[in-house]
N, C-alpha and C positions, 0 to 999 in steps of 0.2 A: 494685651494691655493697650496696644495702639488702637485697636478697634473701639475699646471703651472710651478712649480719649476723643476719637473722631465722633463717636455717638454723642458725647457730652457737648462737643462744639456744635454739632448739628442741632441738638435740642435747644441750646442757648440761642442759636441763630433764629430758629422757628419762633421761640418765645419772645424774641426781641421785636418781632412784627406780628403780634397776635392776630389782629384783624385780617391782615393779608393772608396769613397762614390758614386762618379759619375759612376764608372764602375759597381758597384752593382746595381745602379738605371737603368743603361743602359740596363741591361738584362731584367728588367721588362718592360721598354719602348718598346723594340723590341718585346717582347711577346705580349703586349697589341696591338701594331700596327698590328702584324700578325693576331691576333684574329679578330679585327675589320675589317681589309681588306679582310680576307678570308670569314667572314660571310657576308660582303657587296657584295662580288663577288658572293657568292652562292645565296643570295637573288635577285641580279640583273639577274643572269642566270635563276632562277626560274620564275621571272616575264616575261622575254623575251620569254621563252619556252611557258608559259601559254598564253601570249598575241598572239603568233603566231598561237597556236592551236585554241584559241577562235575566232581569226580573220576569221577562216574558218567555223565558225558556232558552236553553243553550243548544241542546241536541235536537233542534227543531227545524223542520222544513215545512214551509207554508205554501199551499197551492191555492191560487185564486184565479178566477176567470179573467181573460184578457179584455181589454176595452174593445168596444165595437163602434163602428162608424164608417162613413164613406167619404172619399174625396178629402181626407185629412180632417174631417169634422167628427169629433168624438161625441157620441150620443148616449154613452153609458157603458156598463159592463155586460158581457155576455152571460147568458143563463144556461150554462152547459155542464156544470159540475153536479153530479148526482150521487146519491147514496151508493149506487152500484160502483161508481168510480172509487169511492172510499173503501168499499169492501175489497175491490180488486187490488188497490194499493196495499192494503193490509196483508193479503194472502199471497200476492204475486211479486212483491218488491222485497228483495233481500234486506235484512238488517232493520226492518221496520218492526218496532216492538209494540206500538200502539197507534191507532188512528182516531182522530176526533173530527167528525163533520160539524160544521158550524153554520147556523143560519140565524139571522137576527135583524134588528133594526132599532129605531128609537120609538119608544112607546110612553104613554102616560101611566104612571104607577100611582095608586091611591090607597091610603089607609085612613079611615075615619075622615077628618076634615083636612088632612094633609095630602098633598100630591106633588109630584115632580116628574120632569121629563128625563128618562134614563135610557141607557143602552141595554137591550135585552138580547142575550145570546142563547140560542137553543143548541145544545150539544150533548155529549155523553160523558160518562164517568172519566174516560181517558183524557178529557180536556183538562181536568184538574191536575193530572200528572204531567201532561205535556207543557202546560203553561205555568207550572209551579205554584198552583193555588192550594192553600191549606185552609181547612175549615176551623175557625176558632171556637164557634159555638154551634151546637147541634150537629148535623151531619149533612153529607152530600146525598143527592138522589142516587138510586141504584139503577143497574141495567134493566131490572124487571120493571121499575117504574117508568123508564124510558120506553120500553116495549109496549107497555100498557097505556101510553099517552097520559100519564098521571099529571094532574095540575099541581105541581110542587115547584118550589123555587128556593134558590140560595141567593142571599143578598150580599152585595158588597158592603163593607163597613160604613162608608159614607151614605149610601142609600138607606141602610138601616137606621143610622142616626137621624137623617132627614125626616124619615117617616115615623120613627118610634122614640126619638130622643134617647133618654137614658133607660127606657123600658126594654125588656127582653122581647126580641122580635120572633124568636123560635116558637112555633105553634100557632102564631097569628095568621090571619088571612089578609092578603092584599089583592087589589084589583089591577090587572094589566089590560088596558083598553077595555075595561068593563068586565073582564073574565076573572073569576076568583081563583087565586092560587094560595096554597098553604105554604108558609115559610118553614123550611126544614133546617136551615142553618145560616150562619153569617161567616163570610170569608175573613181570613186574617189580612190585615192591611199590608199593601205593597207600596203605597205612596203614589202621588200624582206623577205620571210620566211626562207631563207637559202637553204633548199632542193628544194624549189619551189617559184617562184616569181609571185604572182597573178597579179602584175601590168604589166607583160609582156605577154599578151595573147590577143586572139581575141575570142569573143563570137558571135555565129551565131545560127539561128534556127536549131534544131536537124534534122528536115526533110530535110532541105537544105544540111546539113552536110552528112546525110546518103545517099541521092539519087544523089546529084550533086558533092560532093567534095570527099567523101571517098568510096562511093559505097558499103556500108555494110547494113545488115538487122538486126544487133544486136547492143546492147549498151555496152559501156565500164563500166558504173556504173549507179546505181540508188540511188539518194539521197532522203532520207525520212525526212521531217521536222515534228517534234513532236508538238502536241498542248501544250499550256502552262499548266504546272503542270502534264504532262503525266509521267507515270512510264516508263522510258527508257528501263529498263531491261525487263519488261513485253512486251513492244512494240517490242523489238528485238526478243524475243521468239516467238511472234505471227507472225512476218515477216518470221522467219526461218521456222516455221511450214507450212505457206502458200506456200513458195517457194519449200519446199520439196514435198508438195502435187502436185504442178503444174509440177514439174520436174519428178514426178513419181519415187521418190527414196524410196527404201526399207528401213526397219528399220535398218539393218546392214550396209547399204551403206553410206559412208561419204558424207557430203554436197559437192555439186559441185559449191558452191559459198562461199564467205566470207562476214561476216557482222561485221562492226566496229561501236561501240557505241562511239560517240565523247565525251560524258560525262565521260565514263569509261577511255577513253584515257587521258582526262584532269586530272582525279584523279590519274592515273598511273604515268603520267609525273610529277605531283606535288609530289608524293611519292618518285620517283626516285631523283628529285631535292633536296628534304629535306634530303634524305639519303646521297647524295653527299655532301651537305653542312655540315651535321653532321660529316662526315669523315674528311673533310678538317678542320673543327673546332677543332676536337680532335688533329689533327696534329699541329695546331697552338697553342693549349693549352700546348703542350709539350715545346714550347718556354718559356711560363710562368714558367713552372716547372724548366727549366734550369736557368731562372733568379732567382727563389727562392733558388736554390742550391747555386747560387753566393752570395745571401744575407746571407745564413747560413755560408758560408765560411768566408765572411768578418766579421760576428759577432763573429765567433769562434776566429779569429785573434784578434779582438778588446778585447774580454774577456781575452785572454792571455796577451795582452799588458797592460791591466788595472787591473791586478791581485792585485798589491799593493794598488791601489786606492780603490778596492773593500774591501780589508782588513781593510784599514783605516776607511772607512764608517761603516763597521760592528763594528769596535772597538769603535766608538763614538755613537753607538746606532741604526744604520740602520738595519732594519729587512730584512729577506729573501724576503718578498713580495715587499719591496721597491726596492731592487736590480733587482728582476724579472721584475717589472713594468718598470724600467728605460730602461733595455736592450730590452725588448719586444717592448716598444714604439719606440725605435730607428729603429728596423726592420720594424715596421708598417709605420713609417714616410717614409722610403726609398721606400717601396712598394707602398704607397699611392701617393707619388710624381711621381714615375714612371708610375703609372696608369693614373694619370691626364695628364701628358705630352704625354703618349701613346695614350690616347683618342683623344687629339688635333691633333697629328701627323697622326694618323690612319684616322680620318675624313678628314683631309686635303688631304692625299694621295688618298683616294677614290674619292674625288671631282676632283683632278687633272687628275686621270686616266679617269674618265668619260668625262672630258672636252677635253682631247687631243687625246684619241683613240676612243671616241664615243662608249664606252662600258658601259652599265648600271651597276652601283654599288650603291646599296641602303644601307645606314647606318641606321639600325633600332634602336630605343631607347632601346629595350631590349638587343641588342647586346652590346651597350655601358655600360648599367647597369651590364650585366653579366661580362664584362671585368673588370670593377671596383671592383665588389664584389670578383671575383676570384683573382685579384691582391692583394686585402686586405687579403683574406684568405691565399694566399701564404706567405705574410709577417708574419701573425700570426703563421702559421704552421712551417715555416722554421726558424722563429725567436725565437720560444718557447724553443727549445733545448739549444741553446747558452745562452739564458736568464736564464733558469733553472740551467744550469751548473754554471753560475756566481753566482746565488743566493745560491747554495749549497757549495760554497767554504768555507773552514774553515778559519776564520779570522786570526788565528795564523800562519797557513801555508801561507796564502796570504801575511801577513806582512813580512815573511821571503823570499818571492819569489824575485828573481833577474831577 
């Protein structure tokens, strides 16, 4: 019953100075909105980055030639990865379930009076599995077509739309640098990855790309698909040892190739995103601290204004803990009200941003709970000193206060 009485007195005191109480609560509201919005932004960014990386394959190791140059001046990439390297990696590296050699570049693709500059990748059937590509219309080319250097192609959905519009591209012929290719299928959309758009490309057999389109005898990269449950780190080490042996590199000679573990890349990007979110969250929490300072300021003013009231209550028997409880409860009420309103506004803001600018913002339950707990802690922390100061007032001095 005493708690209810104290609560009523606290509410009456806050309502007696509506504008001042509102300004104190506003600081907490802004702080909570900032915390929720920033954490939602970080979670959305992390999800987007991870989804873009995983869209390009998860159990994947990518081998590419190293850069070349002398005296610290880089002049390009080496041309030292061959089809024989790809075959050796497939047959001599444990836990490799598939290998996809890749050769390609940017070419002009044309259909009727429409043309565009797109990325063309020459590869084999394993590339679809390794990179997680699915054919939505038509079919992919076969190993037999790759061995026979068939002039066939699979288009990305953006490329197909740019060339054919709403018409069906399957069965039509397109020109790649003036060479006719028959369209076998259209890939299922993966979405723009930012630095690279897998939906805007053309896939053709690697033999055709090497002999008829680009005229090269080396590959740009070799994709290794790991078997389920394979140790990616061990597999990467085995592939590195095999390629060093094949390229006859001495122990002190650096690798003339680069190997990237997609799983490690996912882990690294996840760690970077979490660090970025943590930093932004710390900055947002500063707003809550500023709001807490505002509450302390308001409570100190309130204690000064109600000094005679405190003296009267103590004179008629109120104990120090009763005064402490009353003023502390007022501070907690302000911070709690600000926290609840801030959660609602912060969640609504995140949804509005996601709807109108199509940027992923994910409000996670733990971030809401964290904002509420921290706002409550701010009320207790910054409200305790003014409440304790009020409780320690001498009743005689308080009654004499003007």
